[in-house]
C-alpha positions as CSV (number, residue, x, y, z in Angstrom):
1,M,-21.2,125.4,129.9
2,P,-24.3,123.7,131.3
3,E,-25.5,126.8,133.1
4,H,-25.3,128.8,129.9
5,D,-27.0,126.1,127.8
6,D,-29.8,126.0,130.3
7,R,-30.3,129.8,130.1
8,V,-30.4,129.7,126.3
9,R,-32.9,126.8,126.4
10,F,-35.0,128.7,128.9
11,L,-35.2,131.8,126.7
12,R,-36.0,129.7,123.6
13,Q,-38.7,127.9,125.5
14,L,-40.1,131.3,126.6
15,F,-40.6,132.3,123.0
16,D,-42.3,128.9,122.2
17,D,-44.9,129.5,124.8
18,A,-45.6,133.1,124.0
19,P,-48.7,134.3,122.2
20,G,-49.0,136.6,119.1
21,I,-47.5,137.1,115.6
22,V,-43.8,137.8,115.3
23,V,-41.6,138.2,112.2
24,L,-37.9,139.1,112.1
25,T,-36.1,140.4,109.0
26,R,-32.4,141.1,108.6
27,G,-30.5,143.7,106.5
28,P,-31.6,146.6,104.2
29,T,-33.5,144.2,101.8
30,H,-35.4,142.8,104.8
31,I,-34.6,139.1,104.4
32,Y,-37.0,136.9,106.4
33,E,-35.0,135.2,109.2
34,Y,-37.7,134.2,111.7
35,L,-41.4,133.4,111.7
36,N,-43.3,132.2,114.8
37,R,-46.1,129.7,114.7
38,A,-48.8,132.4,114.7
39,A,-47.3,134.1,111.7
40,V,-47.4,130.8,109.7
41,T,-50.8,129.6,110.9
42,S,-52.8,132.8,110.9
43,S,-51.1,135.6,109.0
44,G,-50.5,134.2,105.6
45,Y,-46.7,133.6,105.9
46,R,-45.2,130.4,104.6
47,P,-42.2,128.7,106.1
48,D,-40.5,128.6,102.7
49,I,-40.1,132.4,102.6
50,L,-37.2,132.2,105.1
51,G,-34.1,133.5,103.4
52,K,-36.1,135.5,100.9
53,T,-36.5,139.3,100.9
54,L,-39.7,141.2,101.6
55,R,-40.1,142.1,98.0
56,E,-39.5,138.5,96.8
57,A,-41.7,136.8,99.3
58,R,-44.6,139.3,100.0
59,P,-44.9,141.6,97.0
60,E,-48.5,142.4,98.0
61,L,-47.2,144.1,101.1
62,V,-44.7,146.2,99.1
63,E,-47.5,147.2,96.7
64,Q,-49.5,148.4,99.8
65,G,-46.7,150.7,100.9
66,Y,-45.3,148.5,103.7
67,G,-41.9,148.1,102.0
68,E,-41.3,151.8,102.5
69,M,-42.2,151.5,106.2
70,Y,-39.6,148.7,106.6
71,D,-37.1,150.8,104.8
72,G,-37.8,153.8,107.0
73,V,-37.4,151.9,110.3
74,Y,-34.2,150.3,109.1
75,R,-32.7,153.6,107.8
76,T,-33.7,155.9,110.7
77,G,-33.6,153.4,113.6
78,K,-37.0,154.7,114.7
79,S,-40.0,152.4,115.5
80,F,-43.3,152.7,113.6
81,V,-46.7,151.8,115.1
82,G,-49.8,151.2,113.0
83,H,-53.3,151.2,114.4
84,D,-56.2,149.5,112.7
85,A,-54.3,149.2,109.5
86,R,-56.0,147.3,106.6
87,V,-53.8,144.7,105.0
88,V,-54.8,142.7,101.9
89,R,-52.9,139.4,102.1
90,T,-52.5,136.4,99.8
91,T,-53.5,133.2,101.4
92,A,-51.9,129.7,100.8
93,D,-54.5,128.8,98.2
94,G,-53.8,132.0,96.2
95,S,-56.9,133.9,97.2
96,H,-57.0,137.3,98.9
97,D,-58.5,138.6,102.1
98,E,-58.4,141.7,104.2
99,R,-57.3,141.9,107.8
100,V,-57.3,144.7,110.2
101,L,-54.0,144.8,112.2
102,R,-52.4,146.7,115.0
103,Y,-48.7,146.4,114.5
104,S,-45.3,147.7,115.3
105,L,-42.1,147.8,113.3
106,T,-39.1,148.0,115.7
107,P,-35.4,148.2,114.8
108,W,-33.4,145.3,116.0
109,R,-29.8,146.2,116.8
110,D,-26.6,144.2,117.0
111,E,-24.1,144.2,119.8
112,D,-22.5,147.4,118.5
113,G,-25.8,149.3,118.5
114,K,-26.1,149.2,114.7
115,V,-29.5,148.5,113.2
116,S,-29.4,145.0,111.7
117,G,-33.0,144.2,111.1
118,V,-36.7,144.8,111.8
119,L,-38.8,143.1,114.4
120,V,-42.5,143.0,113.5
121,N,-45.2,142.4,116.2
122,A,-48.7,142.3,114.9
123,I,-52.1,141.8,116.5
124,D,-55.1,140.8,114.4
125,M,-58.0,143.1,115.4
126,T,-60.4,142.0,112.7
127,D,-63.0,140.9,115.1
128,E,-63.5,140.1,118.8
129,A,-62.3,136.6,118.3
130,S,-59.1,137.8,116.7
131,A,-58.6,140.2,119.6
132,R,-58.9,137.4,122.1
133,D,-56.3,135.5,120.1
134,L,-53.9,138.4,119.9
135,Q,-51.8,136.9,122.7
136,R,-51.4,133.5,121.0
137,E,-47.8,132.5,120.8
138,L,-45.9,135.8,120.7
139,L,-42.5,134.4,120.2
140,R,-41.2,131.0,119.2
141,R,-37.7,129.8,119.4
142,T,-35.2,131.9,117.5
143,E,-33.1,129.2,115.9
144,E,-32.3,131.5,113.0
145,L,-30.5,133.9,115.3
146,R,-27.1,132.4,114.4
147,S,-24.3,133.3,116.6
148,E,-22.2,132.0,119.5
149,A,-24.2,130.9,122.5
150,E,-23.4,134.0,124.6
151,S,-24.2,136.4,121.8
152,E,-27.5,134.6,121.2
153,R,-28.4,135.0,124.9
154,R,-27.8,138.8,124.7
155,R,-29.9,139.1,121.5
156,L,-32.8,137.2,123.1
157,H,-32.7,139.7,126.0
158,Q,-32.8,142.6,123.6
159,L,-35.8,141.1,121.8
160,L,-37.7,140.7,125.1
161,D,-37.2,144.3,126.0
162,V,-38.4,145.7,122.6
163,I,-41.6,143.6,122.6
164,P,-44.5,145.9,123.4
165,V,-46.2,143.3,125.6
166,G,-45.7,143.0,129.3
167,M,-43.9,139.8,130.4
168,V,-43.1,138.4,133.8
169,I,-41.7,135.1,134.9
170,Y,-42.5,133.3,138.2
171,D,-40.6,130.5,139.8
172,R,-42.3,127.3,141.1
173,D,-42.8,129.0,144.5
174,G,-44.7,131.9,142.9
175,K,-41.9,134.5,143.2
176,V,-41.1,136.9,140.4
177,T,-37.7,136.2,138.8
178,A,-37.7,138.4,135.7
179,G,-39.8,140.9,133.7
180,N,-39.4,143.0,130.6
181,K,-39.6,146.8,130.3
182,A,-43.2,146.8,129.0
183,R,-44.3,145.1,132.2
184,A,-44.1,148.4,134.2
185,G,-46.8,149.9,132.0
186,I,-49.2,147.3,133.3
187,V,-48.2,146.5,136.8
188,G,-46.9,150.0,137.8
189,D,-44.3,149.8,140.5
190,P,-42.7,146.3,140.1
191,T,-41.6,146.4,143.7
192,Q,-45.3,146.1,144.7
193,S,-45.5,142.8,142.7
194,V,-42.7,140.5,143.9
195,D,-44.8,137.3,144.1
196,I,-48.2,136.0,143.3
197,A,-49.8,137.1,146.6
198,S,-48.4,140.7,146.4
199,S,-49.3,141.0,142.7
200,A,-52.9,139.9,143.4
201,A,-53.2,142.4,146.3
202,Y,-51.7,145.3,144.4
203,L,-53.3,144.7,141.0
204,R,-56.7,143.6,142.4
205,L,-57.5,141.4,139.4
206,C,-61.1,140.7,138.5
207,H,-63.1,138.7,136.0
208,P,-65.0,140.7,133.3
209,D,-68.1,140.7,135.6
210,G,-66.1,142.4,138.4
211,Q,-65.8,139.3,140.5
212,P,-62.3,139.2,142.1
213,Y,-60.0,136.4,141.2
214,A,-59.1,133.9,143.9
215,I,-55.4,133.1,144.2
216,D,-56.0,129.5,143.0
217,E,-57.8,130.7,139.8
218,L,-55.3,133.3,138.6
219,P,-53.8,132.6,135.2
220,I,-50.3,132.4,136.6
221,T,-51.3,130.0,139.4
222,R,-53.0,127.7,136.9
223,A,-49.9,127.9,134.6
224,L,-47.7,126.7,137.5
225,R,-50.1,123.7,137.8
226,G,-49.5,122.9,134.1
227,E,-52.3,124.7,132.3
228,T,-51.8,127.0,129.3
229,I,-54.0,130.1,129.2
230,R,-54.3,132.2,126.0
231,G,-56.1,135.6,125.8
232,E,-58.0,135.6,129.0
233,R,-59.7,139.0,129.6
234,V,-58.8,140.4,133.0
235,L,-59.8,143.6,134.7
236,I,-57.0,145.4,136.7
237,D,-58.0,147.9,139.5
238,R,-54.6,148.7,140.9
239,I,-54.4,149.9,144.4
240,D,-52.9,153.2,143.2
241,G,-56.2,154.0,141.3
242,V,-55.1,152.9,137.8
243,K,-57.7,150.8,136.0
244,M,-57.4,148.9,132.7
245,T,-58.5,145.8,130.8
246,V,-55.9,143.4,129.7
247,L,-55.6,140.1,127.8
248,V,-53.5,137.6,129.8
249,S,-51.7,134.6,128.5
250,A,-49.7,132.2,130.7
251,A,-47.8,129.0,130.2
252,P,-45.7,126.6,132.3
253,M,-42.0,126.4,131.8
254,R,-40.3,123.0,132.2
255,D,-36.8,121.8,133.0
256,P,-35.1,119.1,130.9
257,S,-36.8,116.3,132.8
258,G,-40.2,117.8,132.0
259,A,-41.0,119.0,135.5
260,I,-42.5,122.5,135.8
261,D,-39.9,124.8,137.3
262,S,-41.5,128.2,136.5
263,A,-44.2,129.9,134.4
264,V,-44.4,132.9,132.1
265,Q,-47.2,135.4,131.9
266,F,-47.9,138.0,129.3
267,Y,-50.1,141.1,129.6
268,Q,-51.6,143.1,126.6
269,Q,-53.7,146.2,127.4
270,I,-56.8,146.4,125.2
271,D,-59.1,149.3,124.4
272,E,-62.7,149.0,125.7
273,S,-64.1,151.7,123.4
């Protein structure tokens, strides 16, 4: 099924290019099943914890009460969001440091609607540099989601829609081909943003100094030329009067031959207070 294989490859590549910290656990004991690159490189997780439970691999999190939060999300099926939470972590060399995180614990459901695990999305808010990096690699490929190819495709779609970060995909001609549910919170009416030109006109994107973006310098336009953008601060002054500041990341998507055939863009609203 070449068409199906291409779709699965496309979704996996989407996760590879996304910014941020993502961890996926399975079952009531919270067995680590997936870590993205940001989780390994900047959040104290080690690749060898895959297959271990939360209590085995990260006892310091359990001691700080996070085990009970995981249990509650798995048991009730209700998400939990933490703002400016202080987490003491154990680093690779055995030392300890404290990070300030904004995070969400979201139930991950199987095809029958039963909670099968917990999806963790965390943003390091320790300082301004960490805030700029919050959109660094949100999701990487989910090779640990073991199932038949069609089942895997559905699970990947479910993961996209529970991620609390706006995502939109443009084809090589600059037309919107897909977006997740969180996108509407940023762009408002998606019918007003069907391609790069209409998005620019409706969102009225500006640099932090208030200077409007030219079409050629928009993050998504640059991504379609092959550039990867991570955590660029952008001002939105939507034509309907809504204003906000977002961090934008964008990356090219390539076909099996290596040619750019589309690009993905992520939006994360940030507080200016």
